[in-house]
N, C-alpha and C positions, 0 to 999 in steps of 0.2 A: 456464027450467030452468037455464040456464047461470048466471044471477045467483044462484039458490038454492045451487048448488054452491060458488060463490065465497064466499058468506056463511058457509056451513057450514065451509068450509076455514079461514077467518079465525078463526072461533070456536074451531076445533080447535086452532089454533096458540097462542092465548092461554091455553089451559088449562095449558100447561107452566109458566106463571109463577105458578100457584096452588099454595101450599104443600100444600094438601089433596091435590092430585094425587099428590105424592111420599109423603105419609104413608100413603096406601093402597097404595103400591108401594115397599117397602123396598129392593129390589134396585136400583131406579133412584136412590133416595136415596143409597145407598152409592156407586154409580157417580159421581153428581154430586159427592159429597164427595172422592172420589179425584181427580177432575178439578180441583177447587178447590185441593186440597193441592199437586198437581203444578204448577199454574200459579203458585201462591205461591212454591214452591221455585225455579222458573225465574226468576221476577222477583227473588227475594232473591239468588240466585246472581249474576245480572247486576249487581245493585247492589253486591255484594261485589267483583266484578271491577273495577267502576268505581272503588270506594274504593281498592282495591290499586293500581290504575293511577295514581290521584291521589297516593298515598303515594310510588310510584316516581318520578313526575315531581317531587315535592317534594324527594326525595333527590338527584335529578340536578341540580335547581336549586341545592341547597345545595352540591353538588360544584363546579358552575360558579362559584358565588360564592367558594368556597374557593380555587379555582385563580386566579380574578381577584385575590383578596387576595394570593396568593403572588406574582403578577406585579407587583402594586403594591409589595410589599415589596422587589422586586428592582430598583427604580428609585432612582436617586440624587436628591440634593436638586434637581437641575435637570430631573428628569423623564426622564432618559435611562435606557434599559434597561441594567442591568448583570448581569442573570441571565436564565436561560432554562429553561423547563420543557419537557421532551421526552417525548412519549407513545410508549412502546415497545409494539409489538404484533406479531402474526403473522397469517397468513391466516385462522385459525379464531377467534382472540380478539384483534381489533385493539384497541389501546389498553389492554392488560391490565396495564400497569405504567407508573408515572409516574417518570421519571428526572429528578432535579434537577441541572442542570448547574452546576458550581461557579462562582460569580461571579468568583473570582480567575482561573480558567481562561479565562473569557470575556474578561476584561480583557487577559490575556496574549495570547490568540488575536488580539484586535483589534490589539494592538501589532505582532504578527508580520504581520498583514495590512497594516498601515500601512507596515511595512518593505518588503513586496512591492510595494506601490503606489509607494513611493519609488524602488525599484530599477527597476521596470518603466517608470515615467514618465521616468526618466533615460535609459533605453535608447531609449524612443520619441523623446525629444527630440534625442538626440545620435547615435544609431547605428541608427536604424530600418532593418530589413531586412538589416543586416550581422550578422556572427557574434557579435561581442562588443563591449562598450563599454569604452573606456579613459576612466575617469571624470576623472582628473586633467587630461588634455589635451582632454577633452570631444569625443571623436571615436570612430568605429567602426573595427574591424579585422576582416578576413575571415580568421580563423585556421583555418577549416574549409572554405575554398574558396567562400565566399559562399552558404551554404545557409541563412542566417538562423538559425544554431544557437540563439542565446538565445531568439529568438521561438518556434521550434518546441519547444525544451526547456521553455518556460514555459506552453504551452497548457493542460496539465492543471492546473497550479498555479492559473492564472487561473480555470479552471472550478470547481475545488474550493472556492476562496475566494469564489466568487460574484461575481467581478469581470466581469460580463457585457459591459459596453461594451468593456472592454479585450480580452476574448476575441473579440468580434465583429470588432474592427479587425484582430486577428491572423489571424482566419479568412479575412477578405477578402484579406489579403496572401498567405496560403498559396494561396488559390484563383486569384489573378490574377497573382502575381509570383514564386512559388517555382518556380525552374527548375533542374533537375538536370543539364542538358546543359552541363556545365562541363569544360573542359580542365584538370582538376585531379586530382592523385594523392591520393586520399582514403584515410584510415584506415578499413578495413572495420569494425573494432571501434567506433571513435568514431561513425561514421556510423550504425551499427546501433543502438547504445544510445541515442543522442541523437535522431536524426532518424526512423528507422523506429519506435523505441519511443515517441517523443513523438507521432508522428502516429497510431499505433495506439491509444494511450491516449486521445487526443482523440476518436478515433472511438468507442471503447468508452463514453466518458463522455457524448458528445453525440449519437451516432448519425448524425452528418453524414458522408455518403459521400465528400465531397471529401477528407477526411483518409485514408480507406482507399485511394482512387485514387492519391493522392500517395505513400503508403507502398509500394504495389505498384510504382510507377514507380521509386523509388530502389532497392528491393530487387532488381528485375530488372537494374539496372546493377551491383549488387554480386555477383550470382551467378557470373559467370565466375571470381571469386577461388577458387571451390571446385574448379575444373578442374585438379586435380593428380593424380599417380599414386595417391595414397591417399585423396584427398578432404579431407585437412587443408588448410584454405585458406591462400593467400597473404594477407598482412595489409595490402597496399596495392593500390589499383586506380584507374585513370583513369576518371572518371565518364563522359566523352564517348566514349572510344575503347576501353575495356577495358584490356587489357595489364596483368594483375596481376603483382605481384612482392613480394618481401620487402624490408624496409629493408636498406641496405648494412651498417649497424652490427650487425645480428644474425648476419652471416656467412652469410646465405642461409637461416637457420632461421626457422620461424614461432614466434610468441610464444604461450605456453600460454593466458594470459587472453584474448588477442585471438582465438584460434581456438576457444575453448570458451565464448564469451559471446555467442552469437547464437541459441541454441536457443529461449529464451523468445519472442523477437520473431518468428522465422521459423515456429515452430510456430503461434503466434497468427495470423500472416498466412495460413498455409494454412487454418486453421480459419475465418477470416473470408471468404476468397475461394473456398474449395473447391478450390484448386489445391494438390496435395500436393508440388510440386517444392521449395518453400522448406523445408518440414519435413524432407524426405528429405535435402537437402544438409546441413542443420545436424545432424540426428541421426546421420548417418553418421560425423561426427567423433567422437562419443562411442563409437560401436560400434568404431571403429578403435582408439581409445585403450584401450578395455576389453579388447581382445585381449591386450595386454601390460601391463595395469594391475598395478603392483607391490603386494606384500603390505601395505606400509604406506600405500598410497594417495597417496603424495607424488610429484608429477611435477616435473621441472626446468622452468625457465621457457622453455627453448628446445626445440622439437619439430621433427624432420626431416619436412618435408612429402612427401618422396619415399619414406621408409620407415615413417613413422608412429610412430617411437620417439623417446624423449627424448634430447637431446644433453647432454653434460656441462655443467652450469651450476647456478646457485643454485636451491635450493628455498625458497620463501617464501609466506607468506600476505599479503605486501605487494605492491608494484608488480610487475606482469606475471605474477603467479600468482593473486591474490586471487579474482577473480570466476569463475574456472573452478570452484572449490569451491562458491561461492555458487549457481551455476546447476545443479549436480548436485542440490542440495536443492530449488531452486525449480521445476525442471521436474517433479520428483516431485509437488510441490504443485499445479502447473498441471495436471498430468495426473490429478488426483483420487485419487492413491495407487493407481492401477489396475495390473494386471499389465503393461500396456504400458510403464510407466515404473518398474517395480520395480528394474531394474538401475541406474537413477540413484541411488535410495536406497541400494542395496547399495554402490555405489562411494563414495557420500558417507560412509557409516558406516565404510568402510575408511579413508578419508582422515581421519576424526576420530580413529581409533586412531593414525595417524601424527601428527596434531596434538598429541595427548597426549604424544608422545615429545619434542616441541619445547617444551613448557611448562616454564619455570623460574620461580623466585621470588627476589626481591631480598633483600638485607639492608641495613638492619635492619628494613624495614617490610613485607617479604613481599608486595610487589606481584607478581602473576602476569603473565608476559609470554610471547609466542610468539617463539622464536628463529628465525633463518634458518639454513640448513644448506648447506654447500658440501663435497661429498664426504662424509667422516665427521666433519667439523669443524662444531660449532655456533657460531654467531656471535650474541653477546648484543646484538642490535639488533632493533628493532621499528618498522615504519613506522606513521604515523598512518592510512595507508590500511588497515592490518590491523585497525583498530578497528571495521571492519564485522563482524569475526568474533564478538564477543559476541552481537550480534543474530542472526546466522546460527545460532550454536550454540543459543541459546535457542529459536529457531523450530524447529530440528530436534529438540531434546530431547524434545518431546512425541510423537515417533514411536517412542520407546523404551519398554520396560517400566519399571515404577516405580523400580527401583534405578538403572538407567542414566540414566533421565530426571532424577532428582535430582542425580546426579553431574555431568551436563553442564550443567544449569541453574545449579548452584553455580559451575561453572567460568566460565560466561558472566558471572555477576554479579561474580566476581573480576576478570576481564579488563576489564569495564566500569569498575570502580573504578580500575584502572590507567589506562585511557584518559582518564577524567575528570581524573585527576591530571596527565596530560600538559598539560592546560589550566591546572590550578590551580598548577602548579609554576613558571610563568613570571610575570614582572612584569606582562605585559599580560593574563594569564589566558586567552591563546589558545595553542593547541598548535603546536609546531614540526612539521616534515615527518617527522622520525624521531627516535628516542631510543636511546641506548646505556645499558647497565646494567653497573655495575662493583661488585665486592664492597665492601660497606660504604658505598655511595654511592646506592643506590636507582636513580635515573634522571637522565640529563643529556641536554639537547637536542643533537642532532647537526646536521643541516641545519635552520637556524632560521627559515625562512620559513613563512608561513601563507597559503594561497591560497583561504581560505573553504571548506575541505573539509567534507563532511557526515558522514563515517563514524561518528564518535563519537555525534553526534546521532541518526543512524540506529539505532545499537544501543540508545540510551536509549529511542527510540520503541518498538522491539520489546519491550524488557524491561518498559516500562510497560504495554503492551497485554497481555502474557502473564502478568505477576505482579500487576498492580494496585498495585504499590508506588510511592507518590507521590514517593518520594525521587528517582526518575529524572526526574520532571518538574521538581523543584527544581534538579537538576544542569543540566538542559537550559536552564532559565531563566537560570541564572548564565552559561552559555556565550553565550546570546543577548545578554545585557546586555554581555558583553565585546566581541561583534561590534559592537554599537551604539556602544560607547564608542571603539573603536579603528579600526573599518573604515568607518564611515558618514561620508561627506562630502556636501557640497551637491549633487553631481551623481551620486550612486550609492553603491556600496560597493567598497572596494578591499581587496586582501590586504596583508599586512605582509612587508617584506623581512627583518625581524628581530623575532621575538616578544619579545626582550629589550629592545630599544630602542624598538619601536613605529614604526619608519620605514616609511612606506607605499609600496606599489608602484602600478602604474597599470593594473590589470586587474580587471574584474568578470567572473569566470568564469561561463559559462552554467549550470554545475551549482549555483551558489549559489541561483539562482531555481528550478531544476528539483528540487533535492534538499534543500539545507540549509534554506531557508525553508519548504519543504513539510513536512519532518519536524518542524520546530518547530511548524507550524500543526496538524499531526495529533496531536502530543503534547498539545495543549490543546483538542482537539476530542473529542466523544463517540466511543466505539469504533465506533458505527454509521457514521461517516464513513470511507469506504474500509475496510470490514470485512475483516479478514484471512480470514474465511470465504468471501468472495466475490471477492477480488482478490489478485493476486500482484504485487509491485512488482519491476520489473527493476532492474538495477544502477545506473540513472540515476534511480531512484525513480518511474518511470512505471508507474502501476497498469494491469494488464491483467486483464480479467475472466476468472475461471475458468469454463471451459465443459467439458462432458463430452467425453472422448476416445471416438472411435468404433472404435478399433482395439484395445480391451482391456476386460476385465471387471473390475469393482471387486473388490479383494482381500477386502473384508468385506461386499460386497453391500448397503451402506448408502448413504444420501444422500452423493453425492460431494463433500463439503466437509470442511474440516479443523476438526473440533471439538476445540479445544485446551482442556484443563482446567488451570487454575492451581493450583499447590500452596498458594497463599495464598487460601483462600476457595472453591476448587473451582468457579470459574465459567468459562463459555465466553468466548471472546474477544468474542463478540457481546453478552454481557450488559452 
């Protein structure tokens, strides 16, 4: 019985394969047809996807081949790469734009990098661990108390240029040999901008906590300088014993730039360590000055630390005044333009009204320059140090509305042209320390030395980044070539005692490696290298990463970065 049921079941199954079965049953035939059509469509759709995928792969392969050909075209006859293709993207669309890096920029950038290698290797050979190199006599000198100023100042430049071996050797020296317990009366200002700023920048770039620990150590030794009746700091302090005081030549007064140029570094240190004491000390200075801030925003270079008011003295955007105004703007940038830092921007804009009152133009060439002021008298003199101002004005111009923005950017470009001509007007094509302006004479060198200063190159860097005008890169290249011709010697770089005769001095300033060469390098690098949307550079050109402030809300509730739009092409700095 069981066998019969099995045989019957098998026979029953085979009947479904007989066409006659379906001809007698039209509904089943229709169902079979629908199943067949559906299966065919699924199969066809899958084949279509496979073909489309193959087409997409083919396109990608063609794009890879095209990029490889582009790279081949960027090689010289010896097979050395002279060009670079950079893929620009974002979190949602990585690699959505291909940026071709100019081969000329790459060649120039490599020349600057080679200059840094020459300067650094000379320092390593003749002055390792000391503050500065004297290239002519091939020895080091401790002009900052033996804090390794050139080494610490150079950390971020080495890192940015990809000089990894040199950076690691410097890092080991910082970790094992950098000692701040010095019986030395240090400048609070110079130690902050070079040492604290240099260490914090190295930390932000590398993430190595040894730099943060060292920055905290030296900052703790500087803090007693702020223990005054007003909180306006004394400008000199003994690193081992404390005992802050002001230089005797100031008559007991504090210097404006020295007292108002620690905010970026100390705010950053509080943000990185979580300890608010550094930020509180530095920001209190601005709060005190803001109480009696003049309507024109111009402060004299001497400030009474006991009363918090200005003493009768020169007003200038040059020596001893300059970076106070710079930090009003940059702390606003560092603070993401939030309500917590709005008073910095307000003070800066007030100071810019005052700056406009100091601008004069020469005859016959109409060079714009910034006068100094003593009482009610304007002095037709401008320091090369004041050539930071075009870059500062350009950077700040994008915080104004359209009309004011155009006005200040135009002024920045005029002043940059003047500063460039400080260089072009001398036989060596290097600028003197300051210039005087006389009717019918345009400009003439006053103090005629050049100590490898960076300020004009700094402004050219900002103007290039903000406008996209390649003229500023050409000017910078001309200045770089003048340094190469006049200042480079076998054992490093030296300044000139006289820009008219070209007679050399015997000092390679630490800021030449920290600032001058770094600004040259960034001028010929893509804007994504130290993007101005992500970094703010202190007055020693040490980049500090912009991070959100926790004590204020954004004024416009947007992403807390500086999206600056150029009037030439309407692009972001990051483009």
